[in-house]
N, C-alpha and C positions, 0 to 999 in steps of 0.2 A: 254481908256478902251483897244482898239486895240493895243496900244503900250505895256500896259502892258502884254497882252497874247502872244504877241510876244516875250517879254522879256522872260517870264517864261518859253515857249517853247525852247527859247536859253539856259536858265539855265538847263532845263531838259535834254538836248542835250549832257551837257558836264557831268550831274550827272547819266547817265545811265553806271553802272559800275559793274554789275553783271548778269551772266545768272545761271540760275538753270534749271537742266534737269530731265525729268523723265528718266525712265530706260527701262522698259520692252515694248517692240514693238517700241522703239524709240533709242536706242542705240544698244540693244542686240536683235536679232530675236526670242523672247523668248515667245511671244503671241501662236504660235502653240504648243510650249512644255507645255505650261500650260494646253492648250487644252486636250492634249492627255494625261497629267498626271491626269487632274481632270477626263476625262473619264474612265482611268484604274482605279484608287483608288475608284470611284463612282460605278463602276461595281461590287467590292467588297462586296457592300451593297444592290445589285439589283438593281440600279438606272444607267437607260439609259440615258447618256447625249450626244444629238446631237452637232456637231460644231455650230449650229444654238442657241441652248439653252445656251452653255457654252459661247457664244459671249455676253449674257446679263449680265454677272457679269464681264466683262472685266473693269480693273480698281479699282475694290474694293479691299479691304484686303482680305486675304485669308479666314480667320475666318468669315468674313461677305458674302462673295459667299458660303462658306458651311452652314452657317446659313440660307442663302436665299435659298438654295435647300434642307434643312433639312425641313424647314417650308413647303417646295412645294410638298416635296416626302414622308416625316415623316417615314424614314428607322428606322430599329431596328438592334442592334448589336456591332456597333461602335458608340461611342462618337462623337460629332462634332469636339472634340479636336483631337482626334485619327486621324479622318478623315484628318483634317488639317494638322497634323504632318506629315503623309504619303505622302500627296500632295506634301507640300514643299520639302521633302526628295527626291521625285521622280523628281519634276523640277529641283533641285539642280544637281542629277545624269545627266540628260539629258543634262542642260546646259554646265557641265563639259565635257561630251562625244560629244555634237554636236551643242552647242550653237555658231552662227556666229554673227560677228559685222553688224550693218546696213549700207547700203551704205552711206558713207561720215562720218561715226563716227570719224576718225582720224583727217579728215578735219576740221570738225566743233570744236572739242576740239582744235587744233592747232591756229584755227581762233581767238578763244576768247584768247588763252594764248599768242599770238602775239600782242595782245590788253593790256595785262596785267590786265584784268578782273578777279574778284573773280568769281569761278566757283563752283557750288554746285549740289547737286543731291537729289531730293527728290521723292522717289518711295513710293509705298503701298505695296512692297514687305517686308518680315521680313529681319532684318539685315543681317542673316547669309547667306541668299539668294544673297541679295546685295553684300555684300564681295566675295562670291565665283563667282558671274559674273564679278564683276571688276578684280577680279585676274586672271579670265580666259580671259579675255579680253587684259589684262594687260594695264588698264588704270587708276587704283587707282592714282598715282601721279597728275593725273590732277584735283583732286579735291581738295578744301579747306575745304569742309564740306559735309558730306553725312547723310540725315535723312531719317528714316523710319517710316511711318505711324503706325507702331506697337507699337509705344511709344506716340502716340497722343491719345486724348480723341475719336477723331472721324477720320475716314479717308475719302479721297477723294470721293465726290466733295467737301467735308467741306475743306477749305483752310489751316487747322491747321499744315500739314506737311510742306508746302510751308511758311508759315509764321515763323516757327520752324527753317527752312535752313536760310532764310534770317536773322534771330536773329543769327544765329551760325556763318555767314559770317559778322556780323556786319552792315546789309545792310536795306537800307529803300526798303520796297517791291515797292515802285514807281519808284524805280532806277533798278529793276529786269527785267529781260526778261525771260520768261519761255517757254521751248519747251516742247511738249506734242504729243502725238499720239491719245489720247482717249478721248470723249466727257466727260466723268467723270472728267479725270485729267485738261481739259481746263476750265471746271466750276471752278475747285478746285484753278488754277491760277488766274481765271478772279477774283474770289471772294476775293483773296488775293491782289486784285488791281495791278497786274503786265500785264505788255504786254506779251500777247501770240501768240507764232508761233506753229503751228498745222502740222505735218506730218503722216496724217493718213495712215492706211493700203490701198492699191490700193482699194480693193473691199468696202472701206467705203468713199471714197472721195466724193461721192454725197451726203453725209448724210447732210442735210440743216442746222443742228445746227452749223456746223463748221463755219458758218456766224458770230459768235459771238467771233471769233479769229481775232486778228490785221493782220496776215498773213498765208496764207495756202501754203504750198509746198508738192512736191512730194516726195523730198529728202532733208536731211540734207545739201547736197552738193550745192544744190541751194541757200543757204542764203549767202549774200554777203554785201559789203558796202551800196550797193543801198538799200536794206532792211533795214539794220540798220538805213540809215537817214529817212526812212518811219516811224520809231518806236519813233523817238526823238520828 
C-alpha cells in the first residue's frame, strides 16, 4: 500500500505540467481600480458603496456583483446590464491609464516558461477587459489559453472557468497548479481538484479560510523549486 502511494506521488511529480493564473489582484493591481469604478458607477444610481462593502463581491463576475447589490439596494433608473457595462468600461479605462503589474509578475511567468509548462489564465473578468489588461502589461504571448467566466454557466467559486481552461490546454486538472488571490477563486480552483497557491492582498492575509490553499505566499516572487516540490 505504502509503495503504491509513493509510486503515485512520483508519477504526479512528473505529470504536473500546467499552471493557471487568476488575473485581477494577482497579475495586475486592479482590485483597487475595480473598487473605485464600482463606487463611481453605483453613485450614479444613488448607491453609496464603501470599500468594505465592495470587497464582499471580490472574485465574482461583474454582472453577479451588480445583481448582488441591486438586490440589496433596489435602485431604479438604470438596468443592471447598463450598470455592468459602465463598470467594465470604467475599469478598462483605469487599467489602461494606471494599471500596474503585481510584484513578481514577470518572474513567475518566466519561471514556468523556463520549465516549458503550459500556461493558462482563468478570470472572472469579461474577455474584453482581460485582453485590455494583458495587452497593457504586454504579457499576452505567455499564455497558451485565456478563459473568461463570462462564457461559463457559473462564475467562481464554481470551478467551471478553471475546468474550461484545463480543457483548452488539454491538461488534466490533477496536473494543474492554480494561482489565486481571493477566497472565491481559491475555492473554485480547489473544486476543480487543482493544487492552489494563494497570494492574498496584504490586509487579507490573516483570513483563516486561506488554510484551504496548498501554499500561501506574500508575493509571486516567493515561488521557487522548493515550493514546487511540496506540491508534487
